[in-house]
N, C-alpha and C positions, 0 to 999 in steps of 0.2 A: 467577541461576538461569542451572542446567545444562541439559548436552545433553537429559538426558530430561523435564527443566520445557520447556525450547523445543520438541521434539515434542507434548507435549501442551498448551501455548498454539497452536501451529501450529494444533493438530486444533481448538481454541476454536476459533479464528478462523473457522476452513474452514467449521465446525458452525454458525456464527451467518453465515454468509453463505448455506449452505444453507438457513436459516430466511427470512431476507430478504437477497437478493442484491445490496445497493448499501450502499456505504462511502461517509459524507458528508466532502465535501473543503470543508476551511475554510483560508481565509485571513484572516480578522478576526475580531476578537471580536465583532462583529454575528450573522456566518455560525455562529462556537461555540454563542451564544447558543441561536438556533434550533435547531443539533444535537444540542443535550443532549436537547430533548425528542424527537425523531424517531422513526422506526422502527429506523434504521441502530443495529446492532449494535457498529460500530466507527466511530469518528472521526478523517479523516485529516490531521494536521496538516500544510498544504503552505507556511506560513508562522506565523516565530514568534521573538521575543526569546530566544537561550537562559538570558538571567538571569532572563526570566519566565515560563520553560518549567512547573518543576514544578508550579504551583499552577494551572497550566489543564491538568494532566495528572492532578489531581487533580478537579478539576469533571468530567471526561470518565469517571472513575471512580467517583465518588458516582452518577454518572447511570447507573452498571451498565454503560459500555460501553467497549471497549478504546480506546488510546490507538496510534494508530500515526503515527509522527513522522519526515517525511522529512528526512533528516542535512542533506542537499546543501542544501537551505533555513532553514534555522535561523541566523539571524544570530551571529555571535559563535564559532560553534561549526565546528570544521574536519573534515572527512570524512577522519577519520582515527580509530587507536584509542583514542586519549584524547577526541576526540568524541562516541562510541560509548560509552564509559564514563561520559562527563557523562549522555548522554542515558538512559542505561539509572537513574542515581541520580535523574535527573529520576521513573522510574517509567515509562518508555515501555516499549510490551508487545509493539512492533514497529517496527522502524527501516527504510526506504526508501533505497536509494540507486540511482543509476546507476553507481558505481565499485565493482570486482570488490572491490578491496583492502579496502572497506568495510565492504561483503558481507558478505568473510570474518573481518573485527574483529566484527562484528554475531554472527557464528555463534559465534565464539570466546568470545562474551562470554554467548551462552546465553541471546540474544534471537531472536524472529522477525524472520527476514532476508526481505527483499524487495527485487527489484533489478528496477529498471525497465529494460524493453527499449523504445528508441528506435525505430522506426519509419518514418524518412524517402524510402527507398530500398531498393533491394534491398541493397547492401554491406551497410549499416547492419545491417540484417535478419540479417544472417550474421555482420557483427562483432562483433553483441549476441548473438545465440545462442551465439557462442562464445564469451565474458563471460563468459555464463550457465552454462555447461558447466565454466567454471574454477572459478567463485566457489562454485558449486553453493548458491542460495538456497532458502529454503522456498515459497517464492510468488515467481513473476514479473509485474508490472504490465507492461502492451504499452501505449503510446502513440503515435497519437492512438489511443484504446481505439475509436473509429469504425472504422477501417481493419479491423478484423479480418476481419470477411468475405472482404477482399479478400487475405488476407496468411495465413489459417488453414492452406492447406495448406502454406507453408514455415514456419510455426512451430510449430503445434501436433504434426506427428508426430517434434517435435524436444524437444519439453516434456516430463518426468517429474515437473514440481509443477505444483499449481492454478495460474491462471492468472487473474488482473483485467485490465479493460479500462476505463482511464481517458482524459478527452481528450476532448472534441466532442462528447462522449452526452448531448442535449440534449431528450431526451423519451422516452417511455415507449417508442415504437417503435421508435425507435434502440438503447435500450437492451435490448430484447426481441430484436432483430436479433445483437446481441453475445452475448448468454448464451445464443441457441439456437445460435451458432457455436462455443461451445465454452466461453466465461470461466463462472468461477463466479460472478464478481460484477461489478458496475461500482466504481469511484471518478466522483463527479462534486459540482459545487459546485453545481448544479442544484436548488434546497429542494423544487421542487415532484415531485422523483424519490427524495427520502428516506420518504416515504411511500406512495410509489406501488404499485401493483399489490400 
């Protein structure tokens, strides 16, 4: 995928989130089976074996959904350019990483780059935002997402890309608060939210 294709793909992902603002986060085959039939337009693979990833991605595509793979959590795959190329060969539509170098490799490969912004304190927010500015991802995912209303004034003015929120979003009320604060979507493993609202 080249850069214009990546921009089109990122717009497709954002468009899917505008239709239904939730991404199904899966960590097991059972969760994947449930996610394939849900309303979410994208499935976030948070745990996988690198050797078994391609068939999983094919199943996601056959269900008409985008496959978003977390590079840092795929067993047997390094968070480097070779790892990014492997995920691209497996058919990933987007790749998530907390590492700026990996995000830059995703962009160089022409895939949708999502950078995780881990917010545990003010210093981590500042360092994370500086890393985002250097890596220039297509999308940022804030974790834990449930705290977005508390850190929105620190984060949102400094982002020029869409924001996802993931982590500890356990019910529709929490999801709505995060969405109302400025996230375009939530990512969650809570199955009840995969078809909510």
